[in-house]
C-alpha positions in Angstrom: 0.0 0.0 0.0 1.4 3.4 -0.9 1.8 6.2 1.6 -0.7 8.9 1.1 -0.9 12.5 2.2 -3.5 12.8 5.0 -5.2 15.6 3.0 -5.8 13.3 0.0 -9.2 12.3 1.4 -10.4 15.9 1.8 -10.7 16.4 -2.0 -14.2 16.1 -3.4 -13.7 13.6 -6.2 -14.7 10.1 -7.0 -11.1 8.9 -6.6 -7.9 9.7 -4.9 -4.8 10.6 -6.9 -3.2 7.8 -8.9 -0.1 7.8 -6.7 -2.3 7.2 -3.6 -3.6 3.6 -3.2 -3.3 3.0 -6.9 -6.1 5.5 -7.6 -8.8 2.9 -7.1 -10.4 4.2 -4.0 -13.1 6.8 -3.3 -12.1 9.8 -1.2 -13.7 9.9 2.3 -15.4 13.3 1.4 -16.9 11.8 -1.7 -18.1 8.7 0.2 -19.8 10.8 2.9 -21.4 13.2 0.5 -22.7 10.8 -2.2 -23.1 7.5 -0.5 -24.5 8.7 2.8 -25.7 12.3 2.8 -27.6 12.2 -0.5 -29.6 9.1 0.3 -30.4 10.4 3.8 -31.6 13.7 2.3 -33.8 11.9 -0.2 -35.3 9.8 2.5 -36.1 12.9 4.7 -37.7 14.8 1.8 -39.7 11.8 0.8 -40.9 11.2 4.4 -42.0 14.8 4.7 -43.9 14.6 1.4 -45.5 11.3 2.6 -46.5 12.8 5.9 -48.0 15.8 4.2 -50.0 13.3 2.0 -51.1 11.3 5.1 -52.2 14.5 6.9 -55.2 14.8 4.6 -56.2 11.1 4.9 -58.9 9.8 7.2 -57.7 8.1 10.4 -57.9 4.3 10.1 -56.4 3.2 13.4 -57.2 3.8 17.0 -54.3 5.3 18.9 -53.0 2.9 21.6 -49.7 2.4 23.3 -48.2 0.6 20.3 -49.3 3.4 18.0 -47.6 6.0 20.1 -44.4 3.9 20.3 -44.4 3.7 16.5 -44.9 7.5 16.1 -42.0 8.0 18.6 -39.8 5.7 16.6 -40.5 7.5 13.4 -39.9 10.9 15.0 -36.5 9.7 16.4 -35.5 8.3 13.0 -36.4 11.6 11.3 -34.6 13.8 13.9 -31.5 11.5 13.8 -31.3 11.7 10.0 -31.8 15.4 10.1 -29.1 15.9 12.7 -26.7 13.7 10.8 -27.1 15.8 7.6 -27.0 19.0 9.6 -23.7 17.9 11.3 -22.2 16.5 8.2 -22.5 19.9 6.4 -20.9 21.6 9.4 -24.0 23.7 10.2 -23.6 23.0 13.9 -20.4 24.0 15.6 -20.0 22.3 19.0 -17.9 24.0 21.6 -15.8 21.7 23.8 
């Protein structure tokens, strides 16, 4: 394995330079942006559109304990995906 500059993975491109790992590997920035952030963003937009669609439908279930647990799970998934995208784009700066 060839030695690479640590900054080689900070380039947005589908592959690293030819001298680094033989040029056959995705950069980390590209992997995070294309293979993780884009699908998460699509899923969040689709879920918001679907929730808007469901808002106008008639209620077909009776809310019980299981129903509230499922709603809570969906809200946590939505907020987790949103916070991941928000953090990945550096919109939140945490102070340590």
